[in-house]
C-alpha positions as CSV (number, residue, x, y, z in Angstrom):
1,X,0.0,0.0,0.0
2,X,2.8,2.4,0.8
3,X,4.5,1.9,-2.5
4,X,1.1,2.5,-4.2
5,X,0.7,5.7,-2.3
6,X,4.3,6.7,-3.3
7,X,3.3,6.2,-6.9
8,X,0.2,8.4,-6.3
9,X,2.5,11.1,-5.0
10,X,4.7,10.8,-8.0
11,X,1.7,11.0,-10.3
12,X,0.7,14.2,-8.4
13,X,4.1,15.7,-9.3
14,X,3.7,14.6,-12.9
15,X,0.3,16.3,-13.1
16,X,1.6,19.4,-11.4
17,X,4.4,19.6,-14.0
18,X,1.8,19.2,-16.8
19,X,-0.4,21.9,-15.3
20,X,2.6,24.2,-14.9
21,X,3.6,23.6,-18.5
22,X,0.1,24.3,-19.7
23,X,-0.2,27.6,-17.8
24,X,3.3,28.7,-18.9
25,X,2.7,28.1,-22.5
26,X,6.2,26.7,-22.8
27,X,6.1,23.8,-25.3
28,X,8.0,20.6,-24.7
29,X,10.9,19.9,-24.8
30,X,11.8,23.4,-23.5
31,X,12.1,23.4,-19.7
32,X,13.1,27.0,-18.9
33,X,11.6,30.4,-19.0
34,X,8.9,30.1,-16.3
35,X,9.9,29.7,-12.6
36,X,6.8,27.7,-11.7
37,X,7.4,25.3,-14.6
38,X,11.0,24.9,-13.6
39,X,10.1,24.2,-10.0
40,X,7.4,21.7,-10.9
41,X,9.8,19.9,-13.2
42,X,12.4,19.7,-10.5
43,X,9.9,18.4,-7.9
44,X,8.8,15.7,-10.4
45,X,12.4,14.8,-11.2
46,X,13.5,14.8,-7.6
47,X,10.6,12.6,-6.6
48,X,11.5,10.1,-9.3
49,X,15.1,10.1,-8.2
50,X,14.0,9.3,-4.6
51,X,11.6,6.6,-5.8
52,X,14.5,4.8,-7.4
53,X,16.0,4.3,-4.0
54,X,12.8,4.1,-1.9
55,X,11.0,1.3,-3.7
56,X,13.6,-1.4,-3.6
57,X,14.7,-0.3,-0.2
58,X,11.3,-0.7,1.4
59,X,10.7,-4.0,-0.4
60,X,14.1,-5.4,0.8
61,X,13.6,-4.0,4.3
62,X,10.2,-5.7,4.5
63,X,11.5,-9.0,3.3
64,X,14.8,-9.0,5.2
65,X,14.1,-7.0,8.4
66,X,10.5,-6.3,9.3
67,X,7.3,-6.3,7.3
68,X,5.7,-4.3,10.2
69,X,8.4,-1.6,10.5
70,X,8.8,-1.1,6.7
71,X,5.4,0.5,6.1
72,X,5.8,2.8,9.2
73,X,9.1,4.1,7.7
74,X,7.4,4.3,4.3
75,X,4.6,6.4,5.8
76,X,7.1,8.8,7.2
77,X,8.8,9.0,3.8
78,X,5.4,9.8,2.2
79,X,4.7,12.5,4.8
80,X,8.1,14.1,4.0
81,X,7.5,14.0,0.3
82,X,4.0,15.4,0.6
83,X,5.5,18.2,2.7
84,X,8.5,18.7,0.4
85,X,6.4,19.3,-2.8
86,X,4.5,22.5,-1.8
87,X,7.5,23.8,0.1
88,X,9.6,23.5,-3.0
89,X,7.0,25.0,-5.2
90,X,6.6,28.1,-2.9
91,X,10.3,28.6,-2.3
92,X,13.0,26.0,-3.1
93,X,15.1,27.2,-0.2
94,X,12.3,26.1,2.2
95,X,12.4,22.4,1.2
96,X,14.8,21.3,3.9
97,X,12.3,20.0,6.4
98,X,10.3,17.9,3.9
99,X,13.5,16.6,2.4
100,X,14.9,15.6,5.8
101,X,11.7,13.9,6.9
102,X,11.7,11.8,3.8
103,X,15.5,11.2,3.6
104,X,16.0,9.8,7.2
105,X,13.6,6.9,6.9
106,X,14.8,6.2,3.4
107,X,18.3,5.8,4.7
108,X,17.0,3.6,7.5
109,X,15.3,1.4,4.9
110,X,18.5,1.2,2.9
111,X,20.7,0.5,5.9
112,X,18.3,-2.1,7.1
113,X,18.1,-3.8,3.7
114,X,21.9,-4.0,3.5
115,X,22.1,-5.2,7.1
116,X,19.4,-7.7,6.6
117,X,21.1,-9.0,3.5
118,X,24.4,-9.4,5.3
119,X,22.7,-11.3,8.1
120,X,21.1,-13.6,5.6
121,X,24.4,-14.2,3.8
122,X,26.3,-14.9,7.1
123,X,23.6,-17.1,8.6
124,X,22.5,-18.9,5.5
């Protein structure tokens, strides 16, 4: 469910970028010339970049460490991303809190996945 919600958040950024492009009148493939469009495209790109790490990390963490803790960390990640998006759109300099709230559980998921894999390898 958390991964599904993460994909909904990404779709929200995709639609936001499409709306910003429509309002700006800037035709694809151009990406510059309107600050709102540029911010929306960065939010979309950054969310995609984070998903590349988040999705395998939460799956591996759930399989190797805890299927109960993984969605809790995932929910915190989601809250951080949902906070990050409007903060970045208003003022990119204000995105720190949203980024941090999402980044910390993501790193816990990654570390847990790696640690869980090491334990599985060592203990067969």
